[in-house]
PDB file of N, CA, C and O in Angstrom:
ATOM      1  N   MET A   1     -26.405  -8.272  20.130  1.00  0.00           N
ATOM      2  CA  MET A   1     -25.751  -7.466  21.143  1.00  0.00           C
ATOM      3  C   MET A   1     -26.451  -6.123  21.261  1.00  0.00           C
ATOM      4  O   MET A   1     -27.246  -5.925  22.180  1.00  0.00           O
ATOM      5  N   HIS A   2     -26.178  -5.210  20.366  1.00  0.00           N
ATOM      6  CA  HIS A   2     -26.708  -3.851  20.452  1.00  0.00           C
ATOM      7  C   HIS A   2     -27.974  -3.709  19.613  1.00  0.00           C
ATOM      8  O   HIS A   2     -28.952  -3.097  20.041  1.00  0.00           O
ATOM      9  N   ALA A   3     -27.940  -4.278  18.419  1.00  0.00           N
ATOM     10  CA  ALA A   3     -29.068  -4.200  17.501  1.00  0.00           C
ATOM     11  C   ALA A   3     -28.903  -5.290  16.448  1.00  0.00           C
ATOM     12  O   ALA A   3     -27.794  -5.771  16.212  1.00  0.00           O
ATOM     13  N   ASP A   4     -30.000  -5.675  15.821  1.00  0.00           N
ATOM     14  CA  ASP A   4     -29.901  -6.658  14.751  1.00  0.00           C
ATOM     15  C   ASP A   4     -28.963  -6.142  13.669  1.00  0.00           C
ATOM     16  O   ASP A   4     -29.084  -4.999  13.230  1.00  0.00           O
ATOM     17  N   GLY A   5     -28.043  -6.973  13.246  1.00  0.00           N
ATOM     18  CA  GLY A   5     -27.127  -6.593  12.177  1.00  0.00           C
ATOM     19  C   GLY A   5     -25.984  -5.687  12.607  1.00  0.00           C
ATOM     20  O   GLY A   5     -25.239  -5.193  11.762  1.00  0.00           O
ATOM     21  N   TYR A   6     -25.833  -5.460  13.910  1.00  0.00           N
ATOM     22  CA  TYR A   6     -24.749  -4.594  14.392  1.00  0.00           C
ATOM     23  C   TYR A   6     -23.409  -5.193  14.000  1.00  0.00           C
ATOM     24  O   TYR A   6     -23.196  -6.399  14.126  1.00  0.00           O
ATOM     25  N   ARG A   7     -22.502  -4.337  13.521  1.00  0.00           N
ATOM     26  CA  ARG A   7     -21.161  -4.781  13.176  1.00  0.00           C
ATOM     27  C   ARG A   7     -20.164  -3.845  13.830  1.00  0.00           C
ATOM     28  O   ARG A   7     -20.308  -2.624  13.768  1.00  0.00           O
ATOM     29  N   GLY A   8     -19.166  -4.417  14.447  1.00  0.00           N
ATOM     30  CA  GLY A   8     -18.130  -3.631  15.098  1.00  0.00           C
ATOM     31  C   GLY A   8     -16.970  -4.538  15.461  1.00  0.00           C
ATOM     32  O   GLY A   8     -16.970  -5.732  15.160  1.00  0.00           O
ATOM     33  N   HIS A   9     -15.992  -3.952  16.107  1.00  0.00           N
ATOM     34  CA  HIS A   9     -14.789  -4.698  16.477  1.00  0.00           C
ATOM     35  C   HIS A   9     -14.333  -4.225  17.851  1.00  0.00           C
ATOM     36  O   HIS A   9     -14.316  -3.029  18.140  1.00  0.00           O
ATOM     37  N   ALA A  10     -13.968  -5.176  18.683  1.00  0.00           N
ATOM     38  CA  ALA A  10     -13.411  -4.849  20.000  1.00  0.00           C
ATOM     39  C   ALA A  10     -12.310  -5.842  20.309  1.00  0.00           C
ATOM     40  O   ALA A  10     -12.442  -7.039  20.053  1.00  0.00           O
ATOM     41  N   ARG A  11     -11.240  -5.339  20.853  1.00  0.00           N
ATOM     42  CA  ARG A  11     -10.116  -6.188  21.228  1.00  0.00           C
ATOM     43  C   ARG A  11      -9.479  -5.602  22.472  1.00  0.00           C
ATOM     44  O   ARG A  11      -9.344  -4.384  22.593  1.00  0.00           O
ATOM     45  N   MET A  12      -9.086  -6.466  23.398  1.00  0.00           N
ATOM     46  CA  MET A  12      -8.397  -5.986  24.577  1.00  0.00           C
ATOM     47  C   MET A  12      -7.016  -6.628  24.646  1.00  0.00           C
ATOM     48  O   MET A  12      -6.808  -7.750  24.185  1.00  0.00           O
ATOM     49  N   VAL A  13      -6.084  -5.891  25.232  1.00  0.00           N
ATOM     50  CA  VAL A  13      -4.720  -6.374  25.417  1.00  0.00           C
ATOM     51  C   VAL A  13      -4.498  -6.515  26.915  1.00  0.00           C
ATOM     52  O   VAL A  13      -4.722  -5.576  27.680  1.00  0.00           O
ATOM     53  N   VAL A  14      -4.055  -7.699  27.326  1.00  0.00           N
ATOM     54  CA  VAL A  14      -3.929  -8.016  28.743  1.00  0.00           C
ATOM     55  C   VAL A  14      -2.461  -8.260  29.096  1.00  0.00           C
ATOM     56  O   VAL A  14      -1.748  -8.970  28.387  1.00  0.00           O
ATOM     57  N   ASP A  15      -2.032  -7.666  30.191  1.00  0.00           N
ATOM     58  CA  ASP A  15      -0.731  -7.982  30.765  1.00  0.00           C
ATOM     59  C   ASP A  15      -0.919  -9.299  31.501  1.00  0.00           C
ATOM     60  O   ASP A  15      -1.544  -9.341  32.561  1.00  0.00           O
ATOM     61  N   GLU A  16      -0.386 -10.360  30.946  1.00  0.00           N
ATOM     62  CA  GLU A  16      -0.598 -11.696  31.498  1.00  0.00           C
ATOM     63  C   GLU A  16      -0.005 -11.872  32.894  1.00  0.00           C
ATOM     64  O   GLU A  16      -0.545 -12.627  33.703  1.00  0.00           O
ATOM     65  N   ASP A  17       1.084 -11.191  33.181  1.00  0.00           N
ATOM     66  CA  ASP A  17       1.695 -11.332  34.502  1.00  0.00           C
ATOM     67  C   ASP A  17       0.836 -10.715  35.600  1.00  0.00           C
ATOM     68  O   ASP A  17       0.671 -11.297  36.672  1.00  0.00           O
ATOM     69  N   ARG A  18       0.285  -9.523  35.322  1.00  0.00           N
ATOM     70  CA  ARG A  18      -0.508  -8.817  36.331  1.00  0.00           C
ATOM     71  C   ARG A  18      -2.002  -9.027  36.176  1.00  0.00           C
ATOM     72  O   ARG A  18      -2.772  -8.670  37.068  1.00  0.00           O
ATOM     73  N   LYS A  19      -2.428  -9.607  35.046  1.00  0.00           N
ATOM     74  CA  LYS A  19      -3.846  -9.831  34.735  1.00  0.00           C
ATOM     75  C   LYS A  19      -4.643  -8.527  34.763  1.00  0.00           C
ATOM     76  O   LYS A  19      -5.728  -8.455  35.339  1.00  0.00           O
ATOM     77  N   VAL A  20      -4.071  -7.488  34.118  1.00  0.00           N
ATOM     78  CA  VAL A  20      -4.766  -6.211  33.982  1.00  0.00           C
ATOM     79  C   VAL A  20      -4.805  -5.823  32.508  1.00  0.00           C
ATOM     80  O   VAL A  20      -3.966  -6.241  31.710  1.00  0.00           O
ATOM     81  N   LEU A  21      -5.796  -5.019  32.177  1.00  0.00           N
ATOM     82  CA  LEU A  21      -5.936  -4.486  30.831  1.00  0.00           C
ATOM     83  C   LEU A  21      -4.871  -3.420  30.594  1.00  0.00           C
ATOM     84  O   LEU A  21      -4.698  -2.524  31.420  1.00  0.00           O
ATOM     85  N   VAL A  22      -4.160  -3.509  29.478  1.00  0.00           N
ATOM     86  CA  VAL A  22      -3.170  -2.486  29.136  1.00  0.00           C
ATOM     87  C   VAL A  22      -3.498  -1.812  27.813  1.00  0.00           C
ATOM     88  O   VAL A  22      -2.830  -0.855  27.423  1.00  0.00           O
ATOM     89  N   GLY A  23      -4.517  -2.300  27.119  1.00  0.00           N
ATOM     90  CA  GLY A  23      -4.932  -1.689  25.862  1.00  0.00           C
ATOM     91  C   GLY A  23      -6.328  -2.137  25.492  1.00  0.00           C
ATOM     92  O   GLY A  23      -6.796  -3.188  25.930  1.00  0.00           O
ATOM     93  N   PHE A  24      -6.993  -1.320  24.673  1.00  0.00           N
ATOM     94  CA  PHE A  24      -8.370  -1.605  24.291  1.00  0.00           C
ATOM     95  C   PHE A  24      -8.634  -0.911  22.961  1.00  0.00           C
ATOM     96  O   PHE A  24      -8.388   0.289  22.835  1.00  0.00           O
ATOM     97  N   THR A  25      -9.127  -1.640  21.974  1.00  0.00           N
ATOM     98  CA  THR A  25      -9.428  -1.082  20.654  1.00  0.00           C
ATOM     99  C   THR A  25     -10.901  -1.280  20.365  1.00  0.00           C
ATOM    100  O   THR A  25     -11.444  -2.366  20.568  1.00  0.00           O
ATOM    101  N   LEU A  26     -11.543  -0.230  19.892  1.00  0.00           N
ATOM    102  CA  LEU A  26     -12.962  -0.271  19.554  1.00  0.00           C
ATOM    103  C   LEU A  26     -13.185   0.346  18.182  1.00  0.00           C
ATOM    104  O   LEU A  26     -12.566   1.354  17.840  1.00  0.00           O
ATOM    105  N   ALA A  27     -14.063  -0.256  17.402  1.00  0.00           N
ATOM    106  CA  ALA A  27     -14.478   0.326  16.126  1.00  0.00           C
ATOM    107  C   ALA A  27     -15.909  -0.091  15.859  1.00  0.00           C
ATOM    108  O   ALA A  27     -16.250  -1.268  15.979  1.00  0.00           O
ATOM    109  N   GLY A  28     -16.745   0.860  15.500  1.00  0.00           N
ATOM    110  CA  GLY A  28     -18.136   0.553  15.192  1.00  0.00           C
ATOM    111  C   GLY A  28     -19.061   1.638  15.693  1.00  0.00           C
ATOM    112  O   GLY A  28     -18.626   2.569  16.371  1.00  0.00           O
ATOM    113  N   PRO A  29     -20.342   1.523  15.360  1.00  0.00           N
ATOM    114  CA  PRO A  29     -21.326   2.505  15.797  1.00  0.00           C
ATOM    115  C   PRO A  29     -21.476   2.523  17.321  1.00  0.00           C
ATOM    116  O   PRO A  29     -21.474   1.472  17.962  1.00  0.00           O
ATOM    117  N   ASP A  30     -21.604   3.694  17.881  1.00  0.00           N
ATOM    118  CA  ASP A  30     -21.897   3.889  19.308  1.00  0.00           C
ATOM    119  C   ASP A  30     -20.824   3.373  20.257  1.00  0.00           C
ATOM    120  O   ASP A  30     -21.128   3.071  21.411  1.00  0.00           O
ATOM    121  N   VAL A  31     -19.577   3.263  19.804  1.00  0.00           N
ATOM    122  CA  VAL A  31     -18.523   2.779  20.705  1.00  0.00           C
ATOM    123  C   VAL A  31     -17.993   3.883  21.613  1.00  0.00           C
ATOM    124  O   VAL A  31     -17.266   3.597  22.565  1.00  0.00           O
ATOM    125  N   ALA A  32     -18.336   5.119  21.342  1.00  0.00           N
ATOM    126  CA  ALA A  32     -17.839   6.228  22.170  1.00  0.00           C
ATOM    127  C   ALA A  32     -18.242   6.057  23.627  1.00  0.00           C
ATOM    128  O   ALA A  32     -17.501   6.469  24.520  1.00  0.00           O
ATOM    129  N   GLU A  33     -19.396   5.458  23.886  1.00  0.00           N
ATOM    130  CA  GLU A  33     -19.832   5.267  25.273  1.00  0.00           C
ATOM    131  C   GLU A  33     -18.937   4.293  26.024  1.00  0.00           C
ATOM    132  O   GLU A  33     -18.971   4.252  27.254  1.00  0.00           O
ATOM    133  N   LEU A  34     -18.136   3.510  25.310  1.00  0.00           N
ATOM    134  CA  LEU A  34     -17.238   2.543  25.942  1.00  0.00           C
ATOM    135  C   LEU A  34     -15.851   3.119  26.215  1.00  0.00           C
ATOM    136  O   LEU A  34     -15.095   2.557  27.007  1.00  0.00           O
ATOM    137  N   LEU A  35     -15.517   4.209  25.582  1.00  0.00           N
ATOM    138  CA  LEU A  35     -14.161   4.754  25.671  1.00  0.00           C
ATOM    139  C   LEU A  35     -13.771   5.127  27.098  1.00  0.00           C
ATOM    140  O   LEU A  35     -12.664   4.810  27.534  1.00  0.00           O
ATOM    141  N   HIS A  36     -14.643   5.782  27.817  1.00  0.00           N
ATOM    142  CA  HIS A  36     -14.320   6.208  29.173  1.00  0.00           C
ATOM    143  C   HIS A  36     -14.131   5.010  30.098  1.00  0.00           C
ATOM    144  O   HIS A  36     -13.204   4.996  30.908  1.00  0.00           O
ATOM    145  N   ALA A  37     -14.992   4.013  29.988  1.00  0.00           N
ATOM    146  CA  ALA A  37     -14.857   2.814  30.807  1.00  0.00           C
ATOM    147  C   ALA A  37     -13.534   2.107  30.519  1.00  0.00           C
ATOM    148  O   ALA A  37     -12.865   1.647  31.444  1.00  0.00           O
ATOM    149  N   ALA A  38     -13.151   2.019  29.249  1.00  0.00           N
ATOM    150  CA  ALA A  38     -11.883   1.389  28.885  1.00  0.00           C
ATOM    151  C   ALA A  38     -10.707   2.180  29.440  1.00  0.00           C
ATOM    152  O   ALA A  38      -9.740   1.594  29.927  1.00  0.00           O
ATOM    153  N   THR A  39     -10.780   3.495  29.371  1.00  0.00           N
ATOM    154  CA  THR A  39      -9.711   4.348  29.892  1.00  0.00           C
ATOM    155  C   THR A  39      -9.546   4.136  31.392  1.00  0.00           C
ATOM    156  O   THR A  39      -8.422   4.021  31.882  1.00  0.00           O
ATOM    157  N   ILE A  40     -10.644   4.083  32.117  1.00  0.00           N
ATOM    158  CA  ILE A  40     -10.586   3.858  33.564  1.00  0.00           C
ATOM    159  C   ILE A  40      -9.991   2.489  33.873  1.00  0.00           C
ATOM    160  O   ILE A  40      -9.162   2.364  34.775  1.00  0.00           O
ATOM    161  N   ALA A  41     -10.403   1.467  33.135  1.00  0.00           N
ATOM    162  CA  ALA A  41      -9.884   0.117  33.372  1.00  0.00           C
ATOM    163  C   ALA A  41      -8.382   0.050  33.122  1.00  0.00           C
ATOM    164  O   ALA A  41      -7.660  -0.603  33.874  1.00  0.00           O
ATOM    165  N   VAL A  42      -7.902   0.722  32.070  1.00  0.00           N
ATOM    166  CA  VAL A  42      -6.470   0.694  31.737  1.00  0.00           C
ATOM    167  C   VAL A  42      -5.667   1.532  32.726  1.00  0.00           C
ATOM    168  O   VAL A  42      -4.706   1.042  33.320  1.00  0.00           O
ATOM    169  N   VAL A  43      -6.055   2.788  32.904  1.00  0.00           N
ATOM    170  CA  VAL A  43      -5.302   3.696  33.771  1.00  0.00           C
ATOM    171  C   VAL A  43      -5.372   3.248  35.233  1.00  0.00           C
ATOM    172  O   VAL A  43      -4.393   3.367  35.969  1.00  0.00           O
ATOM    173  N   GLY A  44      -6.519   2.740  35.646  1.00  0.00           N
ATOM    174  CA  GLY A  44      -6.691   2.280  37.026  1.00  0.00           C
ATOM    175  C   GLY A  44      -6.106   0.909  37.284  1.00  0.00           C
ATOM    176  O   GLY A  44      -6.102   0.440  38.422  1.00  0.00           O
ATOM    177  N   GLU A  45      -5.605   0.250  36.225  1.00  0.00           N
ATOM    178  CA  GLU A  45      -5.021  -1.087  36.345  1.00  0.00           C
ATOM    179  C   GLU A  45      -5.953  -2.038  37.096  1.00  0.00           C
ATOM    180  O   GLU A  45      -5.543  -2.744  38.018  1.00  0.00           O
ATOM    181  N   ILE A  46      -7.213  -2.032  36.676  1.00  0.00           N
ATOM    182  CA  ILE A  46      -8.236  -2.857  37.314  1.00  0.00           C
ATOM    183  C   ILE A  46      -7.993  -4.327  36.949  1.00  0.00           C
ATOM    184  O   ILE A  46      -7.950  -4.661  35.765  1.00  0.00           O
ATOM    185  N   PRO A  47      -7.836  -5.198  37.929  1.00  0.00           N
ATOM    186  CA  PRO A  47      -7.633  -6.624  37.638  1.00  0.00           C
ATOM    187  C   PRO A  47      -8.848  -7.215  36.903  1.00  0.00           C
ATOM    188  O   PRO A  47      -9.988  -6.838  37.175  1.00  0.00           O
ATOM    189  N   LEU A  48      -8.595  -8.128  35.988  1.00  0.00           N
ATOM    190  CA  LEU A  48      -9.687  -8.742  35.234  1.00  0.00           C
ATOM    191  C   LEU A  48     -10.694  -9.425  36.149  1.00  0.00           C
ATOM    192  O   LEU A  48     -11.893  -9.396  35.872  1.00  0.00           O
ATOM    193  N   ASP A  49     -10.236 -10.031  37.222  1.00  0.00           N
ATOM    194  CA  ASP A  49     -11.164 -10.661  38.167  1.00  0.00           C
ATOM    195  C   ASP A  49     -12.157  -9.659  38.738  1.00  0.00           C
ATOM    196  O   ASP A  49     -13.300 -10.019  39.021  1.00  0.00           O
ATOM    197  N   ARG A  50     -11.745  -8.419  38.909  1.00  0.00           N
ATOM    198  CA  ARG A  50     -12.635  -7.386  39.426  1.00  0.00           C
ATOM    199  C   ARG A  50     -13.584  -6.894  38.335  1.00  0.00           C
ATOM    200  O   ARG A  50     -14.726  -6.541  38.629  1.00  0.00           O
ATOM    201  N   LEU A  51     -13.128  -6.866  37.082  1.00  0.00           N
ATOM    202  CA  LEU A  51     -13.995  -6.416  35.984  1.00  0.00           C
ATOM    203  C   LEU A  51     -15.205  -7.328  35.805  1.00  0.00           C
ATOM    204  O   LEU A  51     -16.253  -6.880  35.340  1.00  0.00           O
ATOM    205  N   TRP A  52     -15.074  -8.590  36.166  1.00  0.00           N
ATOM    206  CA  TRP A  52     -16.206  -9.505  36.088  1.00  0.00           C
ATOM    207  C   TRP A  52     -17.379  -9.028  36.949  1.00  0.00           C
ATOM    208  O   TRP A  52     -18.525  -9.390  36.679  1.00  0.00           O
ATOM    209  N   HIS A  53     -17.113  -8.232  37.965  1.00  0.00           N
ATOM    210  CA  HIS A  53     -18.163  -7.752  38.860  1.00  0.00           C
ATOM    211  C   HIS A  53     -18.832  -6.474  38.363  1.00  0.00           C
ATOM    212  O   HIS A  53     -19.794  -5.999  38.965  1.00  0.00           O
ATOM    213  N   ALA A  54     -18.329  -5.928  37.280  1.00  0.00           N
ATOM    214  CA  ALA A  54     -18.914  -4.724  36.680  1.00  0.00           C
ATOM    215  C   ALA A  54     -19.790  -5.152  35.502  1.00  0.00           C
ATOM    216  O   ALA A  54     -19.468  -4.880  34.346  1.00  0.00           O
ATOM    217  N   VAL A  55     -20.891  -5.818  35.809  1.00  0.00           N
ATOM    218  CA  VAL A  55     -21.775  -6.365  34.784  1.00  0.00           C
ATOM    219  C   VAL A  55     -22.488  -5.230  34.048  1.00  0.00           C
ATOM    220  O   VAL A  55     -23.088  -4.363  34.683  1.00  0.00           O
ATOM    221  N   PRO A  56     -22.425  -5.230  32.696  1.00  0.00           N
ATOM    222  CA  PRO A  56     -23.067  -4.160  31.924  1.00  0.00           C
ATOM    223  C   PRO A  56     -24.590  -4.314  31.901  1.00  0.00           C
ATOM    224  O   PRO A  56     -25.130  -5.398  32.122  1.00  0.00           O
ATOM    225  N   SER A  57     -25.251  -3.208  31.631  1.00  0.00           N
ATOM    226  CA  SER A  57     -26.702  -3.240  31.423  1.00  0.00           C
ATOM    227  C   SER A  57     -26.980  -3.932  30.091  1.00  0.00           C
ATOM    228  O   SER A  57     -26.184  -3.825  29.158  1.00  0.00           O
ATOM    229  N   PHE A  58     -28.084  -4.628  30.001  1.00  0.00           N
ATOM    230  CA  PHE A  58     -28.403  -5.356  28.775  1.00  0.00           C
ATOM    231  C   PHE A  58     -29.683  -4.823  28.171  1.00  0.00           C
ATOM    232  O   PHE A  58     -30.541  -4.376  28.932  1.00  0.00           O
ATOM    233  N   PRO A  59     -29.876  -4.833  26.895  1.00  0.00           N
ATOM    234  CA  PRO A  59     -28.846  -5.022  25.874  1.00  0.00           C
ATOM    235  C   PRO A  59     -28.285  -3.667  25.457  1.00  0.00           C
ATOM    236  O   PRO A  59     -29.031  -2.811  24.981  1.00  0.00           O
ATOM    237  N   THR A  60     -27.041  -3.470  25.622  1.00  0.00           N
ATOM    238  CA  THR A  60     -26.374  -2.258  25.156  1.00  0.00           C
ATOM    239  C   THR A  60     -25.049  -2.645  24.529  1.00  0.00           C
ATOM    240  O   THR A  60     -24.612  -3.792  24.620  1.00  0.00           O
ATOM    241  N   VAL A  61     -24.423  -1.681  23.900  1.00  0.00           N
ATOM    242  CA  VAL A  61     -23.125  -1.928  23.286  1.00  0.00           C
ATOM    243  C   VAL A  61     -22.089  -2.259  24.364  1.00  0.00           C
ATOM    244  O   VAL A  61     -21.080  -2.898  24.066  1.00  0.00           O
ATOM    245  N   SER A  62     -22.319  -1.839  25.600  1.00  0.00           N
ATOM    246  CA  SER A  62     -21.366  -2.129  26.670  1.00  0.00           C
ATOM    247  C   SER A  62     -21.334  -3.612  27.038  1.00  0.00           C
ATOM    248  O   SER A  62     -20.484  -4.035  27.822  1.00  0.00           O
ATOM    249  N   GLU A  63     -22.244  -4.398  26.486  1.00  0.00           N
ATOM    250  CA  GLU A  63     -22.215  -5.841  26.672  1.00  0.00           C
ATOM    251  C   GLU A  63     -20.926  -6.436  26.103  1.00  0.00           C
ATOM    252  O   GLU A  63     -20.572  -7.569  26.428  1.00  0.00           O
ATOM    253  N   VAL A  64     -20.227  -5.685  25.264  1.00  0.00           N
ATOM    254  CA  VAL A  64     -18.966  -6.162  24.697  1.00  0.00           C
ATOM    255  C   VAL A  64     -17.950  -6.488  25.800  1.00  0.00           C
ATOM    256  O   VAL A  64     -17.121  -7.382  25.632  1.00  0.00           O
ATOM    257  N   TRP A  65     -18.009  -5.770  26.922  1.00  0.00           N
ATOM    258  CA  TRP A  65     -17.106  -6.067  28.043  1.00  0.00           C
ATOM    259  C   TRP A  65     -17.271  -7.516  28.496  1.00  0.00           C
ATOM    260  O   TRP A  65     -16.286  -8.226  28.697  1.00  0.00           O
ATOM    261  N   LEU A  66     -18.499  -7.940  28.653  1.00  0.00           N
ATOM    262  CA  LEU A  66     -18.782  -9.305  29.076  1.00  0.00           C
ATOM    263  C   LEU A  66     -18.280 -10.304  28.043  1.00  0.00           C
ATOM    264  O   LEU A  66     -17.678 -11.319  28.395  1.00  0.00           O
ATOM    265  N   ARG A  67     -18.526 -10.019  26.774  1.00  0.00           N
ATOM    266  CA  ARG A  67     -18.089 -10.930  25.712  1.00  0.00           C
ATOM    267  C   ARG A  67     -16.558 -11.030  25.661  1.00  0.00           C
ATOM    268  O   ARG A  67     -16.026 -12.119  25.443  1.00  0.00           O
ATOM    269  N   LEU A  68     -15.849  -9.928  25.855  1.00  0.00           N
ATOM    270  CA  LEU A  68     -14.391  -9.959  25.847  1.00  0.00           C
ATOM    271  C   LEU A  68     -13.850 -10.753  27.039  1.00  0.00           C
ATOM    272  O   LEU A  68     -12.908 -11.531  26.896  1.00  0.00           O
ATOM    273  N   LEU A  69     -14.441 -10.554  28.194  1.00  0.00           N
ATOM    274  CA  LEU A  69     -14.011 -11.302  29.372  1.00  0.00           C
ATOM    275  C   LEU A  69     -14.283 -12.790  29.201  1.00  0.00           C
ATOM    276  O   LEU A  69     -13.473 -13.627  29.598  1.00  0.00           O
ATOM    277  N   GLU A  70     -15.437 -13.116  28.605  1.00  0.00           N
ATOM    278  CA  GLU A  70     -15.742 -14.526  28.345  1.00  0.00           C
ATOM    279  C   GLU A  70     -14.738 -15.129  27.371  1.00  0.00           C
ATOM    280  O   GLU A  70     -14.289 -16.260  27.556  1.00  0.00           O
ATOM    281  N   ALA A  71     -14.389 -14.375  26.337  1.00  0.00           N
ATOM    282  CA  ALA A  71     -13.422 -14.859  25.353  1.00  0.00           C
ATOM    283  C   ALA A  71     -12.038 -15.031  25.959  1.00  0.00           C
ATOM    284  O   ALA A  71     -11.306 -15.951  25.596  1.00  0.00           O
ATOM    285  N   TYR A  72     -11.683 -14.151  26.878  1.00  0.00           N
ATOM    286  CA  TYR A  72     -10.386 -14.235  27.543  1.00  0.00           C
ATOM    287  C   TYR A  72     -10.338 -15.440  28.487  1.00  0.00           C
ATOM    288  O   TYR A  72      -9.321 -16.127  28.588  1.00  0.00           O
ATOM    289  N   GLY A  73     -11.448 -15.677  29.170  1.00  0.00           N
ATOM    290  CA  GLY A  73     -11.492 -16.766  30.140  1.00  0.00           C
ATOM    291  C   GLY A  73     -11.182 -16.263  31.528  1.00  0.00           C
ATOM    292  O   GLY A  73     -10.744 -15.125  31.695  1.00  0.00           O
ATOM    293  N   ARG A  74     -11.399 -17.074  32.502  1.00  0.00           N
ATOM    294  CA  ARG A  74     -11.165 -16.674  33.889  1.00  0.00           C
ATOM    295  C   ARG A  74      -9.817 -17.061  34.344  1.00  0.00           C
ATOM    296  O   ARG A  74      -9.454 -16.800  35.491  1.00  0.00           O
TER     297      ARG A  74
END
C-alpha cells in the first residue's frame, strides 16, 4: 500500500439505511493526511456510491479508501 512493511489500521462505520459514512478510525504512520478527507465524508454525508468516484492517487496511504470500499462491497 504505502511502503513495504507498512502497518496500520483503518475502519469505517456505515449507516446502513442511508449508505453514508458516520465514523472513521485511523491508526498508523502518515494517517494524518487522511483525517481531513474522512471528516469531509462524514460531515458531508457523502453516499458510498459517490465515494467510489473519488479514486486516490497510487501508491499512497490514501489508497486505504479504496480498500475499505472494496471490503464493504457495493
